[in-house]
ZASEKE-114550 format. One record per residue (C-alpha): residue number from 1; residue in three letters; x, y, z. Coordinates in steps of 0.25 Angstrom, whole numbers, plus 5000, padded with zeros to 4 digits. Layout:
N
bakol,zaza,east,north,up
NUM,ALA,X,Y,Z
...
# end
This chain:
242
bakol,zaza,east,north,up
1,MET,5221,5629,4621
2,LYS,5210,5628,4631
3,LYS,5209,5613,4635
4,PRO,5225,5614,4638
5,LEU,5224,5627,4646
6,PHE,5212,5624,4654
7,THR,5219,5609,4656
8,PHE,5232,5615,4664
9,LEU,5222,5626,4673
10,ALA,5215,5615,4680
11,LEU,5229,5609,4681
12,VAL,5234,5620,4687
13,MET,5220,5622,4698
14,SER,5221,5609,4701
15,LEU,5236,5608,4706
16,ALA,5233,5620,4712
17,LEU,5221,5614,4719
18,THR,5228,5601,4723
19,ALA,5238,5613,4730
20,CYS,5228,5619,4737
21,ASN,5223,5607,4744
22,ASN,5238,5604,4748
23,ASN,5241,5616,4755
24,ASN,5228,5613,4760
25,ASN,5230,5600,4766
26,ASP,5245,5607,4771
27,THR,5237,5618,4781
28,ASN,5227,5606,4784
29,GLY,5238,5598,4790
30,ILE,5246,5610,4796
31,SER,5234,5614,4803
32,GLN,5233,5600,4808
33,LYS,5245,5597,4813
34,GLU,5245,5611,4824
35,PRO,5233,5604,4829
36,SER,5242,5593,4834
37,GLY,5253,5599,4840
38,ASP,5247,5607,4846
39,THR,5236,5596,4851
40,SER,5249,5588,4856
41,GLN,5256,5600,4865
42,GLN,5238,5599,4869
43,GLU,5243,5584,4871
44,MET,5258,5586,4877
45,SER,5252,5596,4888
46,GLU,5239,5587,4895
47,PHE,5249,5577,4894
48,SER,5260,5585,4902
49,ARG,5246,5587,4913
50,GLU,5246,5572,4914
51,LEU,5261,5573,4918
52,VAL,5256,5578,4933
53,LYS,5248,5570,4940
54,PHE,5243,5575,4956
55,PRO,5252,5574,4969
56,GLU,5247,5568,4977
57,ASN,5250,5569,4992
58,TYR,5255,5584,4983
59,ASP,5249,5589,4999
60,LYS,5259,5585,5009
61,GLY,5270,5593,5001
62,VAL,5274,5607,5003
63,ASN,5261,5617,5003
64,TYR,5269,5627,5002
65,THR,5261,5640,4999
66,THR,5246,5643,4999
67,VAL,5240,5654,4989
68,ASN,5226,5661,4991
69,ARG,5219,5669,4983
70,GLY,5206,5669,4985
71,ASN,5198,5659,4987
72,VAL,5207,5650,4981
73,ARG,5219,5643,4987
74,GLU,5230,5634,4985
75,GLU,5241,5629,4990
76,LEU,5254,5624,4985
77,TYR,5261,5610,4988
78,THR,5273,5605,4981
79,SER,5287,5596,4988
80,GLN,5294,5599,5001
81,GLU,5307,5596,4988
82,ALA,5302,5608,4979
83,ILE,5300,5616,4987
84,GLU,5317,5614,4995
85,ALA,5321,5615,4980
86,VAL,5314,5626,4979
87,GLN,5319,5635,4993
88,ASN,5334,5628,4989
89,GLY,5333,5638,4975
90,GLN,5333,5625,4968
91,PRO,5323,5620,4956
92,ILE,5310,5615,4960
93,PRO,5311,5599,4958
94,ASP,5307,5592,4948
95,ASP,5296,5582,4954
96,THR,5290,5591,4961
97,VAL,5274,5595,4959
98,ILE,5267,5607,4964
99,THR,5251,5607,4969
100,LEU,5241,5619,4969
101,GLU,5233,5614,4977
102,ILE,5220,5625,4974
103,TYR,5208,5627,4985
104,ARG,5196,5636,4979
105,ASN,5188,5640,4993
106,GLU,5195,5631,5001
107,LYS,5193,5620,4990
108,LEU,5201,5611,4984
109,ASP,5200,5614,4966
110,GLU,5213,5613,4961
111,ILE,5226,5607,4962
112,PHE,5236,5611,4953
113,VAL,5250,5602,4950
114,MET,5265,5607,4944
115,GLU,5273,5598,4944
116,LYS,5289,5597,4939
117,ARG,5296,5585,4932
118,ALA,5310,5585,4924
119,GLY,5306,5586,4910
120,TRP,5289,5589,4911
121,ALA,5292,5601,4903
122,ASP,5294,5593,4891
123,GLN,5279,5586,4890
124,ASN,5273,5600,4887
125,PRO,5273,5612,4876
126,PRO,5285,5623,4876
127,GLU,5274,5632,4879
128,MET,5268,5623,4891
129,ARG,5281,5622,4899
130,ASN,5285,5628,4913
131,GLY,5296,5619,4915
132,ASP,5294,5604,4919
133,TRP,5283,5608,4927
134,LEU,5267,5599,4922
135,TYR,5254,5606,4926
136,GLN,5242,5599,4931
137,GLU,5228,5605,4939
138,PHE,5218,5595,4948
139,ASN,5205,5595,4953
140,GLY,5205,5597,4966
141,ASP,5201,5579,4965
142,LYS,5215,5580,4959
143,SER,5210,5575,4946
144,VAL,5216,5585,4934
145,ASP,5210,5596,4929
146,TYR,5210,5595,4913
147,GLU,5203,5605,4915
148,GLU,5217,5613,4917
149,ASP,5224,5619,4906
150,THR,5237,5615,4913
151,GLY,5243,5630,4902
152,ARG,5237,5637,4910
153,CYS,5249,5631,4922
154,PHE,5260,5632,4912
155,SER,5257,5649,4910
156,CYS,5255,5650,4927
157,HIS,5266,5644,4931
158,ALA,5277,5647,4917
159,ASN,5280,5662,4921
160,GLN,5287,5655,4933
161,GLU,5298,5651,4925
162,ARG,5308,5656,4936
163,ASP,5301,5649,4946
164,ASP,5303,5635,4939
165,PHE,5287,5636,4936
166,VAL,5284,5639,4953
167,ASN,5272,5650,4954
168,THR,5278,5647,4968
169,LEU,5291,5645,4969
170,ASP,5293,5658,4980
171,GLU,5282,5654,4988
172,MET,5291,5639,4989
173,LYS,5304,5648,4992
174,LYS,5298,5653,5004
175,TYR,5290,5640,5009
176,ASP,5295,5637,5024
177,LEU,5298,5622,5022
178,GLU,5297,5620,5039
179,ASP,5283,5622,5037
180,PHE,5282,5610,5028
181,THR,5292,5603,5036
182,GLY,5287,5603,5048
183,SER,5301,5607,5056
184,LYS,5296,5621,5060
185,ASP,5287,5615,5069
186,SER,5293,5601,5075
187,SER,5299,5609,5087
188,THR,5311,5601,5095
189,GLU,5302,5598,5106
190,LEU,5292,5590,5101
191,GLN,5305,5582,5093
192,ASN,5309,5580,5105
193,ALA,5298,5577,5113
194,GLY,5298,5563,5109
195,ILE,5310,5560,5115
196,PRO,5310,5550,5127
197,THR,5318,5555,5138
198,ASN,5310,5547,5150
199,HIS,5323,5541,5150
200,TRP,5333,5552,5151
201,LYS,5340,5559,5162
202,VAL,5342,5574,5165
203,LYS,5354,5574,5176
204,ALA,5364,5586,5178
205,VAL,5377,5582,5182
206,ASP,5384,5592,5191
207,ASP,5401,5589,5193
208,ASN,5400,5593,5209
209,LEU,5392,5581,5212
210,GLU,5393,5567,5209
211,ASP,5381,5561,5202
212,SER,5370,5570,5194
213,ARG,5358,5572,5200
214,ASP,5343,5574,5195
215,ILE,5339,5589,5191
216,LEU,5329,5595,5196
217,HIS,5322,5599,5207
218,GLY,5332,5591,5215
219,ASN,5334,5574,5215
220,ARG,5320,5571,5209
221,LEU,5319,5567,5194
222,MET,5314,5573,5183
223,GLU,5301,5571,5179
224,ASP,5299,5563,5165
225,GLU,5293,5576,5160
226,GLU,5301,5586,5167
227,LYS,5315,5579,5160
228,ALA,5311,5578,5147
229,GLY,5307,5593,5148
230,ILE,5323,5596,5152
231,ILE,5327,5588,5139
232,GLN,5318,5592,5128
233,LYS,5323,5607,5134
234,VAL,5337,5601,5134
235,LEU,5335,5596,5119
236,LEU,5329,5607,5116
237,MET,5340,5616,5119
238,ILE,5350,5607,5111
239,HIS,5341,5610,5099
240,PHE,5340,5623,5098
241,ASN,5356,5625,5102
242,GLN,5362,5617,5089
# end
C-alpha cells in the first residue's frame, strides 16, 4: 500500500511543478512584450522628430514677435501666408513652419522648430499628438539637439489646442503685415520720382488766346527741375484724390 501511495504523491508533485514552470514562462513572456511596446513608441517618436528638417532661410520670413525674459530674447518667424490665414480667420495652412530663435546674453543658443503637415498626427502615439504639428530642437550651429526631449514640446503646446497648438497665435493676429511688405515706407513721391519728365511739356491753354503760352515767369521756358516739381505735385494730387 505504501508504494502505490508514494508513486501517486510523486506524480502529483511533478504535475504541480510543471504547472508552476508554465505560469512563470507566461509571466516572463508578458513582461518581455511590454517593454517591446514601449520601445516601439519611443522609436516612433524619434522617427517623427527626424521628419522636421532645419528650415533654411527661415529668417527671410515674417519676424512677427519678439519676447524678452531677462537675459533671454526670443525671435519668432513664420511665413506671410500663415499670418494672412490667421488674420483672415482661416486655419494655419499645412506646410507652415514656425521658427523660434533663443538668444542668451545676445548669443544664439537654440533654434526651436515646429512644422505642420497633413497626416503627421499619425507619426506619434496618441498621447503625443498636437494636431499635425511635429517639433525639433536645434543647437545654435543648426545641428539637431538630441539631448532635448521633444516630449516637453508636446506638453507645452498641448494646452493651446484652441489656438491650433500655437502659443503665439494672438501675436500673429496683431502683426501688421505692412511692416513686412514695406508698403508703409514706400511713398507715392518715391514711386513717381523715377518717371522721366524731360520730354513732357507743361502748358496752360487760355480759351481767350489763340495759342498756348508757357507758364511760369511770363514766357520763360521752365527749367527741368521746375517742370519735374510741378509734375510730381500733380501726380501726388491725382493719387491722394483717387
